[in-house]
C-alpha positions in Angstrom: 11.6 -1.8 0.6 11.6 1.9 0.3 9.0 4.0 2.0 8.1 7.6 1.2 5.4 9.4 3.2 4.1 12.9 2.5 1.2 14.9 3.9 -1.6 15.2 1.3 -4.9 17.1 1.7 -6.2 16.1 5.1 -4.2 12.9 5.4 -1.0 11.0 4.8 0.0 9.4 1.5 2.5 6.6 1.8 4.3 4.9 -1.1 6.1 1.6 -0.4 8.1 -0.1 -3.2 10.9 -2.4 -4.1 12.8 -0.7 -6.9 13.7 -2.4 -10.1 15.7 0.4 -11.7 14.5 3.8 -10.7 14.0 5.6 -7.4 11.3 8.1 -6.5 12.5 11.5 -5.3 10.5 13.1 -2.6 10.5 16.6 -4.2 9.5 15.2 -7.6 6.7 13.2 -6.0 5.4 16.4 -4.2 5.4 18.3 -7.5 3.5 15.4 -9.1 0.9 15.5 -6.3 0.2 19.2 -7.1 -1.1 18.2 -10.6 -2.4 14.7 -10.3 -6.1 14.4 -11.1 -8.5 12.5 -8.8 -11.6 13.8 -7.2 -12.3 10.8 -4.9 -9.6 9.4 -2.7 -9.9 5.9 -4.3 -9.5 7.5 -7.8 -6.4 9.4 -6.6 -4.7 6.3 -5.1 -5.5 4.3 -8.3 -4.1 7.0 -10.5 -0.9 7.2 -8.4 -0.5 3.4 -8.5 -0.9 3.4 -12.3 1.4 6.3 -12.9 4.2 5.1 -10.6 4.0 1.5 -11.9 4.6 2.8 -15.4 7.4 5.2 -14.4 9.5 3.5 -11.8 8.9 -0.1 -12.9 9.0 -1.4 -9.3 9.2 -5.1 -8.3 6.3 -4.3 -6.0 4.4 -1.1 -5.2 1.8 -0.2 -2.6 0.2 3.2 -2.1 -1.8 4.0 1.0 -3.8 7.1 1.9 -4.9 7.5 5.6 -7.2 10.2 6.9 -9.5 10.8 9.8 -13.0 11.9 9.2 -15.6 12.5 11.9 -13.5 10.6 14.4 -13.0 7.6 12.2 -9.9 6.5 10.4 -10.4 6.0 6.6 -7.7 4.0 4.8 -7.4 3.3 1.0 -4.6 0.9 -0.1 -3.9 -0.3 -3.6 -0.9 -2.2 -4.9 0.8 -3.4 -8.0 3.0 -6.5 -8.1 4.0 -7.1 -11.7 5.9 -10.2 -10.9 8.6 -12.1 -12.7 7.8 -11.0 -16.2 9.0 -7.4 -15.5 12.3 -8.7 -14.2 12.8 -10.8 -17.4 11.7 -7.9 -19.6 14.0 -5.4 -18.0 16.9 -7.9 -18.2 16.3 -8.1 -22.0 16.3 -4.3 -22.2 19.9 -3.9 -20.7 22.6 -3.1 -23.2 24.6 -6.2 -24.3 28.3 -6.3 -24.1 29.5 -6.2 -27.7 33.2 -7.0 -27.0 
């Protein structure tokens, strides 16, 4: 499992994932966060999960945003676990040995 945490707005945004093929670079993720839409925290986290699930094709993916408001901790967590079908699909997508 790879964990990437970055400060965002008034809280901490954490991405935890098991890579299938691609890795998420910290600087690229920070650049992405500058332009990602999402007015409410829940919408922001949902958008990030959808975008990352489509881009890095992880075996499992969880995004958590934690902030403190008025003395209380507020946490939003969403995850995507595509399961075995992604592994079978990506295996079929690998180039075949033609020798």
